[in-house]
Structures are given as C-alpha cells and as structure tokens.
N, C-alpha and C positions, 0 to 999 in steps of 0.2 A: 561227921556221916551228912549230916544236912546241909553242909557247905559244897560237900561232892557232888550230891546230887544238884542242886543249883548250879557248880560249875557245869557238870554234863548238860543240864538244860540251856544254858546262855549259849554254850558251845553248840548244840543241836541248833538253838535259835538263829545262830550267826551264820550257820551255815547254808539255812534257810532261806536267810535273806540273801546270803552269796547266791544259790541257785537260782535265786526269782530275779535278782538284777542279769544273772548271765542270760536268763532266759529273755527278762526283757529287753537287754541289748541285741541278742539275735532276732528278734520280732522288729524292731528299728531297722537292723540291717536287712531283712528281707523285704520291710517296704518299702525301702530307698535303692537295693538293685530292682526288686521285681514289678516293683507300683502295685504289687496286690496284699491287701489288708487281710492277715488271717483273724482268726476269732483270739482276742489278746486272753481270755479266761480260758479257752482250751490250750492255749500256747502254753499257760503258765503252769498248766495242770500237769506239762508232759515232766517226765522224767528227766534227768540233762542225762543225756546216754556217755556210759564210761568209755576212757580214750586208753589205746593203745600204748606202750611207749614209744612210738615214731609221731605220737599225737594225733591220728586218726581215729575217727568214732570204731569202736566195735559194737556197737548197739544202734539199730536205725531208731529213729524217732519217728511217733505212729503220724505225725503230722504229714500231710501230703504238699511237698513243695513244689514248685514247677521244674522241668525239666533242667537239670545243671545247677539247680540248686539244693545244698545239702546242710546239714548241722556244721559250723563255722568249726576249723580244726587250725589251730593255731600255725602250725608248720604249715600245712597248705594255703593259709594266708599271705604268711612268709614270702614261701615259692613266687606265689601269683604277683606279690607287689615288687619282689625283687628279678622277676624275668626279666628278661631285657628286650625279646619283644612278644607281643602278645596281638593277635587278629582276632578282632571280636567276629561273633557271629555274622551271617548276615541280617541284614533287615533292623541291627542295633542303632539306637540314635544318639550313643557314644561313640565314637574313637578316641583310640590312642595314638598318641605322637611322640616318636623319639627325638627328643630334642637334639640329638647329636647326627641325626638323619639331615642329607641336604634338604632344603627348601625346595618344594614342588610349586612351579607356576600355577595361580590359577586363573587368571583372567589375562595376563600379555603372552605373546608371541614371545619364544627367546630375542628376536631381532628387537622388538618393541620392547622389551625390557630393557635391552642396552641401550635404545635411546630415552628411554625415560629416564635412566641410570644416568647418562648423561647429563640430561636436562637439569632434574633436579642438584646434579654434583654441581653443576652452576649457579643454581641458585644459592647451594649453600656454602660455595667456597671450599677452603681446605680445609676438610674435615676427615676426622678419622674413617678410613675407608670401611670398616665392618659396622658403624655406625651409619655410613651410608647404606650398606647394604640391606640393613635393617631399614632404612626406612624407604626404600624401593621396595621389600617384601610387604612393608603394610600397605603400600599404596595400591599393590596386588590385591591383596588381602582384602581391603576397604572396597575396591573396585568389584570386585567378585560377588561380595554380600551386598551390595548398594541395593541390587535388585529384591533382596527377599527382605531386607530393610524397611524399602520404601513398601512391599505388599503388606508388611506387619503394621508398618503407621497407617496404611489406609482402612486396617480393619481393629483398629483400638476399642475398647469397649468403649461408649461415651461417657462414662464417668472417668475413665480411664484415661482420657483425652482431655478432659479439664483439668486434670490433675496436670498434667503434662503443661497444658499451655500456662498454667497458674505458674509452675516451676522455671518453664526454658522460656514462654513466650511466645504469640500466636507465630508471630514469623520462622523461630526456629521448626515449629512443628507443621508447621503448614512446609519448609523446605522438604523436611523428612517424607512429607505425603506427595510431592509432585518432581522434585528436582531428580534427575537423571546421570548421575557423574558420567556412568559408563559410555553412554552414548556421546556425552560432551568429549570424554577423553580419546574415543576412537575418531570422532571427527577431525579433531585435534590432532592427532598425531599425522592421517591423512593432509590435513591442510600445512603442517610444518614442512613435510615431505617435500608438496607440492611447490611450496615455496623456495625451501633449499634448493631445488632443482633449477626453478624458475631463476633464480640470482646468480647459483655458482654452479649448475649444472652438474652436480653432484649429490649424493643421499645426504643427510645430517649427518650421518657418521661416519661420512669419509672426507667433511671439512676438516680443516684445522680450530685450532683451539680457536681463536681469536673471532674467523667467521661462525663457530658455534656460539659463540657469547653473544656475537652481535644479532642472531637471529632468535636466540630466546628474548633479548632486547626489546627488538622489535614487537615480539609477540607479548612483551608487559604494555607496549606502550599500542597497542592495537585500538580499534575502535571497541567501546563498551561491550555491543550487542552483539560484536563480531563473534565469529568461531573461536579464533586463535586467544581472543582478550578472555574468554570463558575457560578455554582450555587453560590459560597462563593460572587462571586465578585458582581452579581446580586444585592444581598442583602446587601453587604456591602455601595453599592452606595446608592440605593435607600433608605436604613436606613439611611445613611447620612440625604440624600434630606428632608424625610420625619420628622426627627426627628429635625432639624435644622431651618426648617418653621414652627414649632409648636410653641406654645405661650411660652413654658419653653423652646423651642433651641435658640428661639429669647433673650429670657432674656437673657442665657448664652452667647450669643454671644455680651449681650451689644447692640442690636441693637436698634438705637436711632429714626425710623423714617424718618421725613424730617428733617433731619439734615446731617452735613458734617464736617471733620475734617479740618481744617485751614493747619494742614500738618501730615503726617503718623504717625502714632504712633510706637514708637519703631525705628523709622529711624532718630532722633536727632542728627544732627552731622556727619551724613553719606552723600557723595555727590552721 
C-alpha cells in the first residue's frame, strides 16, 4: 500500500515538473518572439490549458498575451513552420525569404548587374555559372547594406569599438567607419562605360570578349588613386569574398568543415 502511494506521488511530482518545464518553455518563446518579458512567477502558476484532439487549446490562459500570440499548439506551430509562404505584418523587424524564389536586385539596375556579372566573370575566369551568379548577388547585397554598416560602425559604443580595434585592428575599423564602396562602384561603372565608348564606340556589354578583357586589365593597372582603380579593387576583393564563400568556392578550397590539419600542408620539413 505504501509503495502504491509513493508511486502515485512520484508520478504527480513528475507531471508537475513537466508542466513547469512546459510553461517555462512557453515563457522563453514569448520573450524571444515579442520582446515582452512576462512575470515568471505568475506564468508558472498558471494551469496548462487542456488541448483538443486536433492539438488546439480548449481553455484560454489567464495571462494577457500580445495580439496574435497565444498558448503554443504543436499542430499550429508545425503548420506555421511548414507554410510555403508567410507574409510578416507591417513593421516587423524580421522578414521571411523563400530560398526558391528568384533573387531580387537591391542595389544594381538590371543593366548594371549584367555589366558587373560580366566584369567579375572575367576576374574569376571559367567558373561554375551558378557560383558566378551567387557571387554577383553577394556583391549586390554587400553594396546595398554598406551605408547601414558604415552608420552602425560610426555609432559603436566606445568600449565595443576598443574591442573591435583590438580584434581587427585600427585600419579595419576605420575603413568600416569611413569607406563608401557604393559610391566607388557607381562612379566606377560610369567611368568604365565612358572608357568603353571612348576607345571602342560601344558600351561594355556590346564589346567582344577580347575587348572586354582588355578593359578589365586596363582598369586593374590604372593609377592608384583613380576612380577606375578604386572600382577594380572593390570588385576584386568582394568577388573573392563572394566566390570563396559559395558552395563551389568552398569545394575549390577543399574546405572540410569541422576538421583541421595535423600539420600545415606544403610545409613538411620546413622549420
């Protein structure tokens, strides 16, 4: 008889602990989604609502949740996460991107994007077309966000800036605070078009492959402080960054993920 009572008490305690963990999990979800911190003691004192056979709540909770937020339902969560398309409400800080949807240009016009794609295609040589497109898309996103990145760098907390300088170096931090790659690329595209018309009487995209390559090479060897040289340096740097962080670029680098070499390749026998 005593063993039976103890068994019932243990089951009751386990159920209580499970309910407590469920309520705690819901509180964490609420904080993460809404940014509103409820009273933990009040939340944990609430009885867990009973659920219908379809997974929905049949009893409402006493806590006042923000509009649109309710006690979690496993079925509803699955439907939300599995939805093919979700439109966030106006003013949301988070957007949902369909990875299968076509990429939408953020910085370049369609014609500028074709020029940039051809330019970086010459820089990279014969590479996978998909990786080339991903690299061009990366460049578009990088330039689109550059103004906000620069503004954020200029308004760093002084202690955070000290930490960034110690980690990245003063030159790297100063570049983030002052460099305007978007303007450099806009002016560079204009200069490239003018040079193409001046030398060949055609726009860059209307030139043959040999003529396009010659223009890219002349841009690479332009005067250090010239518009075209700065344009080339931005494209060269971000093209390397974009390509070698794409799936194909990582494959070219023989990137192994969570692995390391026991000794540096190519350094065998060297002190």
